[in-house]
N, C-alpha and C positions, 0 to 999 in steps of 0.2 A: 345256645344264644350268643356266646362269645364268638363262635366261629361265624355266625350269621352277621354280626356287627363288623367283624373283620373284613368279610367279603364285601359288604356294603361300602365300607371305607375305601377299599381298593378300587371299587367301581367309580366312586366319586372322584378319587384322585386321577383316574384315567380320563374321565370326562373333562376335568379341569385342564389336564395336559393337552388333550385334543383341541380344546377351545383356544388355549394359549398359542398353539402352533398354527392353526388354520384361520384364526380370526385376525391375525396381524399383530397380536400382542408381543410376539417374540422378535419383531423386526426392529432394526435400528432406527432411531429417531434423532432429532436435533439434540445436541448435548452429549451424544455418544462419542466414543473414541474414533468411530469410523469417519467423522467429519474431517479428521486430519488427513484422510486419504485424498481429499480434494487438493492438497498442496501440490502445485506443479501443473494442475489442470488449467485449461483456458475456457473462457466464456465470453459471450457478447452481451454488452449492457450499455445502453445509451447510444446516441448518434451524434457525431461531430462532422460538420461540413459535408453532410450527405452520406457519410460512411459509418457503419456500425463500429463501435469501439471494441477492440479485443483486449481483454484483461487476463492477467496471469494471477492465479491464487498463490500468495506467498506465505499466508499464515491462516490458521483456523482456531477460533475460540470455541472449543468443544462444549464447555460448560454453558455458554450463553448462545450458542448457535449462530456464530458470526464468522465471516470470511474477510480476510484482508486482500484487496485486489490492487495490482499495479498495472498501469497501462503497458501493454506489450511494446507499443511503438511511441515515438515522440510525436505528439499530435499537432504541435504548432511551435513557433519560436516567439517567445515573449521576453521582455526584460524582467529581471527580478524586481526591479523598482524603476519607475519611469524617470525619477530624478537621477542626476548623474552621481550623486553621493553614493559611496559604497558603505558608509557607516549606517547600515540598516539591518534589521532583523526580520524574521518571518512575521511577527505580529503586526508590523506596520507596513510591510511591502505591498506594492500594488499588484503583484502576482497572486498573493493570497486573496486580495479583494476580488480579482477577476475570477479566480477559480470558484470561490464561494458565492459569487454574484452572477455575472453574465454566463459563465460556463455552466454552472449548476442549473440555472434556470432554463437555459436553452437546450441543453444536451439530454436531459432526462425527462421522461414522461412523469405525470403525477403519480402513477403507480410505482414507477422505479424510485422516485424520491421517497416514497414510503418505506422502501427497503434500505435506504442509505442511513447509516448510523452516525450521529454526531459523536466525535471522539477527540481525545487528546492522547498524549504519549509521554511516557517516562524514559523511553529509549533503553539502551543496554549499556550500563556503566562499564562493563568489562571490556568494551571496545573503545573506551574513551581514556583520556589522561588528564591529569590536573596540572595547572600552572602553579608553581610553588606559592602557597599562601592564598590561592584563588580557587575559583570553581573550575569545572571541567573546561577543556579547550573548546570542544564542540557542544553547542547548546542543543536542547531538545524542544520539541513543540509542546508548549504549555497551554496554547489556545485550544478552544473547542472548534472543530471544523467538520464540515461535511466532506469536503474535498481538500486534500493536502499534498505535500511533497514529502518524501521520505527524508529522515535525518541521516547524518553521517553514520551513527551507530546502527541504525536500522538497515542501511545498505550492507554493512559488514555482517549483520546478523542474518538477514534474509537472503542475500545474494551471494556474497563471497567475503570470507574473513581473511583473505590473503593481504598482508601488509607490505609496504615498501616496494610495491611493484609499479613499474612504469606503464605496463599494459595489463589488462585483465579481461579476457574474452567474456567472462560471465557477466560483466557489467556493461557490455556494449549495447548501444541503443540504435535502432534503425528508424529513421523518420518516415512518416506516411507520405504519400504522393502530394497531399495538400501542403504538408510542412515543407517539402522540398521545393515546391513551385510557387509558394505564396509567402515566403519569408526570407530573411537574410541569414538563415541558418548556415553554419559551417559544417560541411560534410567531408569526411576523410575515409576513403575506401568504403563508401556506402553507409558509414556510421556517423553519428553525431554526438556531441556532448549534451548533457542534460542537467538541469538545475536540481539541487537538493533544497530542503526547506530551511530549518534553523541555521543560523550563521555560525561562523568561527569566531572565537574570542581568545585572543592571544595574551601577551603580556600587557597590552594596553587595553583601554576600554572600548577600542574600536571593534565593531562587528563587521565581518566580511562575508559575503555570500560564498557558498561552497558548491562546486560542480563536479560531475563525473565527466572526464574528457572523452573525446571520440576514440581514444585508445583504451578507455576503461579505468584510467587512474583517477583518483580523487585529489582535488587541489582547491585552493582558495582563489576566488576570482575578484580582482580589484574593481572591475567595472560592473556595477549593479545594473546599469542600463544597457548592457550588451544584449544584442538580439541574435547572437550566434548560437545560443543554447536552446535545446528543445524543452518543452513542458511534458513531463511524464507523470500524470496525476496518480494518486492513490486514494483509496477509500475503504471503509469497513461497511459491509452490507449484512443484513439478516440472511440467514440461510436455512431453508426448510428442505430437508432431504426427502426425496420421493419415497412414499410408503410402498 
């Protein structure tokens, strides 16, 4: 009797194993470590000025099945803030209003909007520094946005952590044909500078926009209403791996 029960148990285990393998139970799904393999991949999502937007995957949230996308190219040239003042931060700038208003509404289909995740960011303190007795020099994005611009620390974390460099090929941005032909964008050797999101806060209370130059170096920009820099949007989207 014991031998018969043992044989039956082994047969049941074999049946369960076959089901697990052939029914798809053993395949990777959202939330698995394999989502991280998407980092560095490119995908098309949304359309701007008649052209599909190409995005680069720069991070993956395996636990929640989300991907962080950065526009591969500079899509347009817009001022950080329409007003000439440079004492402005991400929360109140007109570029944020445009990205989460006109851009968001016109670029993505209703189905694509369903995939975009409202997000905020704490940044990466290890890439920041404090002013004595004050908060960090580079601010982070505390607002909730569908579409946003990377912060200073996010650029260092996701793209290149080299510091003190005058040029950095990893951070170079190339404008689309539309951006080159329909804006006042400054182009140097085919590359352009691009805006970052949250501002710089130094020893005073003044907030200054931050940019990546056409050489790939990061610096503070005094003119918030400059139209020389490209807009390179970023966003989090839901990601369902193919079964």
